[in-house]
DSSP file (Angstrom, degrees, kcal/mol; ACC not computed):
  #  RESIDUE AA STRUCTURE BP1 BP2  ACC     N-H-->O    O-->H-N    N-H-->O    O-->H-N    TCO  KAPPA ALPHA  PHI   PSI    X-CA   Y-CA   Z-CA
    1    1 A X     >        0   0    0      0, 0.0     4,-2.4     0, 0.0     5,-0.3   0.000 360.0 360.0 360.0 -12.0   12.6    9.5   17.4
    2    2 A X  H  >  +     0   0    0      2,-0.2     4,-2.4     1,-0.2     5,-0.3   0.943 360.0  44.5 -61.3 -49.5   12.5    6.0   15.9
    3    3 A X  H  > S+     0   0    0      1,-0.2     4,-2.4     2,-0.2     5,-0.2   0.961 118.0  40.6 -62.4 -55.1    9.2    5.0   17.6
    4    4 A X  H  > S+     0   0    0      1,-0.2     4,-2.7     2,-0.2     5,-0.2   0.881 116.1  51.9 -62.9 -36.5    7.2    8.2   16.9
    5    5 A X  H  X S+     0   0    0     -4,-2.4     4,-2.4     2,-0.2    -1,-0.2   0.919 112.1  44.4 -65.7 -44.0    8.6    8.5   13.4
    6    6 A X  H  X S+     0   0    0     -4,-2.4     4,-2.4    -5,-0.3    -2,-0.2   0.905 114.8  49.7 -66.8 -41.0    7.7    5.0   12.4
    7    7 A X  H  X S+     0   0    0     -4,-2.4     4,-2.2    -5,-0.3    -2,-0.2   0.921 111.8  47.9 -64.6 -43.7    4.3    5.3   14.0
    8    8 A X  H  X S+     0   0    0     -4,-2.7     4,-2.4     1,-0.2    -2,-0.2   0.930 113.4  47.6 -61.5 -45.4    3.6    8.6   12.2
    9    9 A X  H  X S+     0   0    0     -4,-2.4     4,-2.5     2,-0.2     5,-0.2   0.881 109.1  55.0 -63.7 -38.2    4.8    7.1    8.9
   10   10 A X  H  X S+     0   0    0     -4,-2.4     4,-2.3     1,-0.2    -1,-0.2   0.932 111.3  43.7 -59.1 -47.5    2.6    4.0    9.5
   11   11 A X  H  X S+     0   0    0     -4,-2.2     4,-2.7     2,-0.2    -2,-0.2   0.863 111.8  53.6 -69.5 -35.3   -0.5    6.1    9.9
   12   12 A X  H  X S+     0   0    0     -4,-2.4     4,-2.4     2,-0.2    -2,-0.2   0.918 111.4  45.1 -64.7 -42.4    0.3    8.4    7.0
   13   13 A X  H  X S+     0   0    0     -4,-2.5     4,-2.4     2,-0.2    -2,-0.2   0.925 114.2  49.2 -66.7 -43.4    0.7    5.4    4.6
   14   14 A X  H  X S+     0   0    0     -4,-2.3     4,-2.3    -5,-0.2     5,-0.2   0.904 111.5  49.8 -60.5 -41.7   -2.5    3.8    6.0
   15   15 A X  H  X>S+     0   0    0     -4,-2.7     4,-3.2     2,-0.2     5,-1.0   0.916 109.8  50.9 -62.4 -44.2   -4.3    7.1    5.5
   16   16 A X  I  <>S+     0   0    0     -4,-2.4     5,-3.0     1,-0.2     6,-0.3   0.907 111.0  48.7 -61.4 -42.2   -3.1    7.4    1.9
   17   17 A X  I  <5S+     0   0    0     -4,-2.4     6,-1.9     3,-0.2    -1,-0.2   0.932 121.7  33.3 -62.4 -45.4   -4.3    3.9    1.2
   18   18 A X  I  <5S+     0   0    0     -4,-2.3    -2,-0.2     4,-0.2    -3,-0.2   0.933 132.5  21.4 -80.4 -47.0   -7.7    4.4    2.6
   19   19 A X  I  <5S+     0   0    0     -4,-3.2    -3,-0.2    -5,-0.2    -2,-0.1   0.930 128.4  35.6 -93.7 -51.6   -8.5    8.0    1.9
   20   20 A X  I   <S+     0   0    0     -5,-1.0    -3,-0.2     1,-0.2    -4,-0.1   0.937 127.6  35.6 -74.5 -46.0   -6.4    9.3   -0.9
   21   21 A X  S   <S-     0   0    0     -5,-3.0    -1,-0.2    -6,-0.2    -4,-0.1   0.657 106.3-130.4 -82.7 -14.6   -6.3    6.1   -3.0
   22   22 A X        +     0   0    0     -6,-0.3     2,-0.4     1,-0.2    -4,-0.2   0.727  42.3 164.7  80.2  24.1   -9.9    5.3   -2.0
   23   23 A X        -     0   0    0     -6,-1.9    -1,-0.2     4,-0.1     2,-0.1  -0.619  24.1-151.5 -74.2 130.3   -9.7    1.7   -0.8
   24   24 A X    >>  -     0   0    0     -2,-0.4     4,-2.7     1,-0.0     3,-0.9  -0.262  31.2 -87.4 -94.9-177.5  -12.8    0.9    1.1
   25   25 A X  T 34 S+     0   0    0      1,-0.3     4,-0.1     2,-0.2    -2,-0.0   0.801 124.6  56.8 -61.8 -31.0  -13.6   -1.6    4.0
   26   26 A X  T 34 S+     0   0    0      2,-0.1    -1,-0.3     1,-0.1     3,-0.1   0.776 117.2  33.9 -73.9 -24.1  -14.3   -4.4    1.5
   27   27 A X  T <4 S-     0   0    0     -3,-0.9     2,-0.4     1,-0.3    -2,-0.2   0.904 137.7  -1.4 -94.1 -55.1  -10.9   -4.1   -0.1
   28   28 A X     <  -     0   0    0     -4,-2.7    -1,-0.3   -10,-0.1    -2,-0.1  -0.933  69.6-145.3-140.1 113.8   -8.6   -3.1    2.8
   29   29 A X     >  -     0   0    0     -2,-0.4     4,-2.5    -3,-0.1     5,-0.2  -0.289  34.8-102.4 -70.2 165.7   -9.8   -2.5    6.3
   30   30 A X  H  > S+     0   0    0      1,-0.2     4,-2.3     2,-0.2     5,-0.2   0.905 124.0  51.4 -56.2 -42.8   -8.2    0.2    8.4
   31   31 A X  H  > S+     0   0    0      1,-0.2     4,-1.8     2,-0.2    -1,-0.2   0.878 110.0  49.9 -65.3 -34.9   -6.1   -2.4   10.4
   32   32 A X  H  > S+     0   0    0      2,-0.2     4,-2.2     1,-0.2    -1,-0.2   0.899 109.6  50.6 -66.8 -40.9   -5.0   -3.9    7.1
   33   33 A X  H  X S+     0   0    0     -4,-2.5     4,-2.2     1,-0.2    -2,-0.2   0.880 110.9  49.4 -63.6 -37.4   -3.9   -0.5    5.7
   34   34 A X  H  X S+     0   0    0     -4,-2.3     4,-2.5    -5,-0.2    -1,-0.2   0.835 107.2  54.9 -72.1 -31.9   -2.0    0.1    8.9
   35   35 A X  H  X S+     0   0    0     -4,-1.8     4,-2.0     2,-0.2    -2,-0.2   0.926 109.7  46.8 -63.4 -43.8   -0.3   -3.3    8.6
   36   36 A X  H  X S+     0   0    0     -4,-2.2     4,-1.8     1,-0.2    -2,-0.2   0.915 111.7  51.9 -62.7 -42.3    0.9   -2.3    5.1
   37   37 A X  H  X S+     0   0    0     -4,-2.2     4,-1.0     1,-0.2    -2,-0.2   0.896 108.9  49.8 -60.3 -41.3    2.0    1.1    6.5
   38   38 A X  H  X S+     0   0    0     -4,-2.5     4,-0.6     1,-0.2     3,-0.2   0.870 109.9  51.1 -66.3 -36.1    4.0   -0.6    9.3
   39   39 A X  H  < S+     0   0    0     -4,-2.0    -1,-0.2     1,-0.2    -2,-0.2   0.834 116.3  40.4 -69.8 -31.5    5.7   -2.9    6.8
   40   40 A X  H  < S+     0   0    0     -4,-1.8    -1,-0.2    -5,-0.1    -2,-0.2   0.550  98.6  80.7 -92.9  -8.2    6.7    0.0    4.5
   41   41 A X  H  <  +     0   0    0     -4,-1.0    -1,-0.1    -3,-0.2    -2,-0.1   0.865  64.9  88.7 -74.0 -39.8    7.7    2.5    7.2
   42   42 A X     <  -     0   0    0     -4,-0.6     2,-0.3    30,-0.1    27,-0.1  -0.280  67.5-138.0 -67.9 147.4   11.2    1.5    8.3
   43   43 A X        -     0   0    0     26,-0.1     2,-0.5     2,-0.0    30,-0.1  -0.714   2.6-144.2 -99.8 153.3   14.1    3.1    6.5
   44   44 A X        -     0   0    0     -2,-0.3     3,-0.4     1,-0.1     4,-0.3  -0.955   8.4-169.1-118.5 111.8   17.3    1.2    5.4
   45   45 A X     >  +     0   0    0     -2,-0.5     4,-3.1     1,-0.2     5,-0.3   0.160  49.5 118.9 -88.2  22.0   20.4    3.4    5.6
   46   46 A X  H  > S+     0   0    0      1,-0.2     4,-1.9     2,-0.2    -1,-0.2   0.920  79.9  38.0 -54.8 -52.3   22.6    1.0    3.7
   47   47 A X  H  > S+     0   0    0     -3,-0.4     4,-2.3     2,-0.2    -1,-0.2   0.894 116.0  53.4 -68.0 -39.5   23.5    3.2    0.8
   48   48 A X  H  > S+     0   0    0     -4,-0.3     4,-2.8     1,-0.2    -2,-0.2   0.923 108.7  49.5 -62.2 -43.5   23.7    6.3    3.0
   49   49 A X  H  X S+     0   0    0     -4,-3.1     4,-2.6     1,-0.2     5,-0.2   0.901 109.5  52.2 -62.7 -40.3   26.2    4.5    5.3
   50   50 A X  H  X S+     0   0    0     -4,-1.9     4,-1.8    -5,-0.3    -1,-0.2   0.917 112.5  44.8 -61.4 -43.1   28.3    3.5    2.3
   51   51 A X  H  X S+     0   0    0     -4,-2.3     4,-1.5     2,-0.2    -2,-0.2   0.922 113.5  50.0 -66.8 -44.1   28.4    7.0    1.0
   52   52 A X  H  X>S+     0   0    0     -4,-2.8     5,-2.4     1,-0.2     4,-0.5   0.889 109.3  51.0 -64.8 -38.3   29.2    8.5    4.5
   53   53 A X  H ><5S+     0   0    0     -4,-2.6     3,-0.9     1,-0.2    -1,-0.2   0.898 108.8  52.5 -63.9 -38.5   32.0    6.0    5.1
   54   54 A X  H 3<5S+     0   0    0     -4,-1.8    -1,-0.2     1,-0.2    -2,-0.2   0.810 108.1  51.2 -65.1 -29.2   33.4    7.0    1.7
   55   55 A X  H 3<5S-     0   0    0     -4,-1.5    -1,-0.2    -5,-0.1    -2,-0.2   0.512 121.6-108.0 -86.2  -5.4   33.3   10.6    2.8
   56   56 A X  T <<5 +     0   0    0     -3,-0.9    -3,-0.2    -4,-0.5    -2,-0.1   0.803  53.1 172.5  87.7  30.6   35.1    9.8    6.0
   57   57 A X      < -     0   0    0     -5,-2.4    -1,-0.1     1,-0.1     2,-0.0  -0.298  40.9 -88.7 -69.1 160.2   32.4   10.2    8.6
   58   58 A X     >  -     0   0    0      1,-0.1     4,-2.0     4,-0.0     5,-0.2  -0.275  23.8-124.7 -71.4 154.3   33.1    9.2   12.1
   59   59 A X  H  > S+     0   0    0      1,-0.2     4,-2.6     2,-0.2     5,-0.2   0.865 112.0  57.5 -64.0 -36.8   32.6    5.7   13.4
   60   60 A X  H  > S+     0   0    0      1,-0.2     4,-2.1     2,-0.2    -1,-0.2   0.918 107.1  47.0 -61.9 -43.6   30.4    7.0   16.2
   61   61 A X  H  > S+     0   0    0      2,-0.2     4,-2.2     1,-0.2    -1,-0.2   0.907 112.3  49.8 -65.2 -42.5   28.0    8.7   13.7
   62   62 A X  H  X S+     0   0    0     -4,-2.0     4,-2.3     1,-0.2    -2,-0.2   0.901 110.6  50.2 -62.6 -41.1   27.9    5.5   11.5
   63   63 A X  H  X S+     0   0    0     -4,-2.6     4,-2.5     1,-0.2    -1,-0.2   0.883 108.3  53.5 -64.1 -38.5   27.1    3.4   14.6
   64   64 A X  H  X S+     0   0    0     -4,-2.1     4,-2.3     2,-0.2    -2,-0.2   0.917 110.1  46.8 -62.2 -44.2   24.4    5.9   15.6
   65   65 A X  H  X S+     0   0    0     -4,-2.2     4,-2.1     2,-0.2    -2,-0.2   0.896 112.1  50.3 -65.3 -40.3   22.8    5.5   12.1
   66   66 A X  H  X S+     0   0    0     -4,-2.3     4,-2.0     2,-0.2    -2,-0.2   0.906 111.4  48.7 -64.5 -40.9   23.0    1.7   12.3
   67   67 A X  H  X S+     0   0    0     -4,-2.5     4,-2.3     2,-0.2    -2,-0.2   0.901 109.4  52.1 -64.8 -41.4   21.4    1.7   15.7
   68   68 A X  H  X S+     0   0    0     -4,-2.3     4,-2.5     1,-0.2    -1,-0.2   0.896 108.6  51.7 -60.7 -40.5   18.6    4.0   14.5
   69   69 A X  H  X S+     0   0    0     -4,-2.1     4,-2.3     2,-0.2    -1,-0.2   0.903 109.1  49.9 -63.8 -41.8   17.9    1.6   11.6
   70   70 A X  H  X S+     0   0    0     -4,-2.0     4,-2.2     2,-0.2    -2,-0.2   0.904 111.6  48.0 -64.4 -41.1   17.7   -1.4   14.0
   71   71 A X  H  X S+     0   0    0     -4,-2.3     4,-2.8     2,-0.2     5,-0.2   0.911 109.6  53.4 -66.6 -41.2   15.3    0.4   16.2
   72   72 A X  H  X S+     0   0    0     -4,-2.5     4,-2.4     1,-0.2    -2,-0.2   0.930 110.1  47.7 -57.2 -46.1   13.2    1.5   13.2
   73   73 A X  H  X S+     0   0    0     -4,-2.3     4,-2.2     1,-0.2    -1,-0.2   0.903 112.8  48.4 -62.9 -41.9   12.9   -2.1   12.1
   74   74 A X  H  X S+     0   0    0     -4,-2.2     4,-2.2     2,-0.2    -2,-0.2   0.906 112.0  48.1 -65.5 -42.2   12.0   -3.3   15.5
   75   75 A X  H  X S+     0   0    0     -4,-2.8     4,-2.6     2,-0.2     5,-0.2   0.897 110.5  52.4 -65.3 -39.3    9.3   -0.7   16.0
   76   76 A X  H  X S+     0   0    0     -4,-2.4     4,-2.5    -5,-0.2    -2,-0.2   0.917 109.7  48.5 -62.3 -43.3    7.9   -1.5   12.6
   77   77 A X  H  X S+     0   0    0     -4,-2.2     4,-2.4     2,-0.2    -1,-0.2   0.897 111.0  51.2 -63.3 -40.8    7.7   -5.2   13.5
   78   78 A X  H  X S+     0   0    0     -4,-2.2     4,-2.2     2,-0.2    -2,-0.2   0.939 112.2  45.3 -61.5 -48.4    6.0   -4.3   16.8
   79   79 A X  H  X S+     0   0    0     -4,-2.6     4,-2.6     1,-0.2     5,-0.2   0.888 111.2  53.9 -64.3 -38.8    3.4   -2.1   15.1
   80   80 A X  H  X S+     0   0    0     -4,-2.5     4,-2.3    -5,-0.2    -1,-0.2   0.931 109.8  47.5 -59.9 -45.7    2.8   -4.7   12.4
   81   81 A X  H  X S+     0   0    0     -4,-2.4     4,-2.4     2,-0.2    -2,-0.2   0.885 110.9  51.8 -64.7 -38.6    2.1   -7.4   15.0
   82   82 A X  H  X S+     0   0    0     -4,-2.2     4,-2.1     2,-0.2    -2,-0.2   0.952 113.7  42.4 -62.6 -49.3   -0.2   -5.1   16.9
   83   83 A X  H  X S+     0   0    0     -4,-2.6     4,-2.2     1,-0.2    -2,-0.2   0.829 112.0  55.5 -69.6 -30.4   -2.3   -4.3   13.8
   84   84 A X  H  X S+     0   0    0     -4,-2.3     4,-2.2    -5,-0.2    -1,-0.2   0.920 108.6  47.8 -64.0 -43.9   -2.2   -8.0   12.8
   85   85 A X  H  X S+     0   0    0     -4,-2.4     4,-2.1     1,-0.2    -2,-0.2   0.900 111.5  50.4 -63.4 -40.9   -3.7   -8.9   16.1
   86   86 A X  H  X S+     0   0    0     -4,-2.1     4,-2.0     2,-0.2    -1,-0.2   0.880 108.9  52.2 -65.0 -37.4   -6.3   -6.2   15.8
   87   87 A X  H  X S+     0   0    0     -4,-2.2     4,-1.8     2,-0.2    -2,-0.2   0.919 109.4  49.0 -63.9 -43.3   -7.2   -7.5   12.3
   88   88 A X  H  X S+     0   0    0     -4,-2.2     4,-1.5     1,-0.2    -2,-0.2   0.875 109.3  52.6 -64.2 -36.7   -7.6  -11.1   13.6
   89   89 A X  H  X S+     0   0    0     -4,-2.1     4,-1.1     1,-0.2    -1,-0.2   0.880 106.6  53.9 -65.5 -37.1   -9.8   -9.8   16.4
   90   90 A X  H  < S+     0   0    0     -4,-2.0     3,-0.3     1,-0.2    -2,-0.2   0.898 109.7  47.2 -63.1 -40.2  -12.0   -8.0   13.8
   91   91 A X  H  < S+     0   0    0     -4,-1.8    -1,-0.2     1,-0.2    -2,-0.2   0.780 110.4  51.9 -74.1 -26.1  -12.5  -11.2   11.9
   92   92 A X  H  <        0   0    0     -4,-1.5    -1,-0.2     1,-0.2    -2,-0.2   0.664 360.0 360.0 -84.4 -15.8  -13.3  -13.3   14.9
   93   93 A X     <        0   0    0     -4,-1.1    -1,-0.2    -3,-0.3    -2,-0.2   0.450 360.0 360.0 -92.9 360.0  -16.0  -10.9   16.1
């Protein structure tokens, strides 16, 4: 779920920037809004893991959450790089 979740969140944040907050092409292009969305999308389970360890959750469950967090960060970086490349292509054309 990490890839689709991060991608969905990226597009939702980009949509909010462009449509709901009303930033136009002169302020933030779509690719720029999606770059911001990709940067803000990954979650950090640091506090959640601390609480769960205090409650006695299993090591396997904690490892699963840590792995999910790493995949989220990696997917976010990948999407950021893709939209960054698209932004550069827009400026060169």
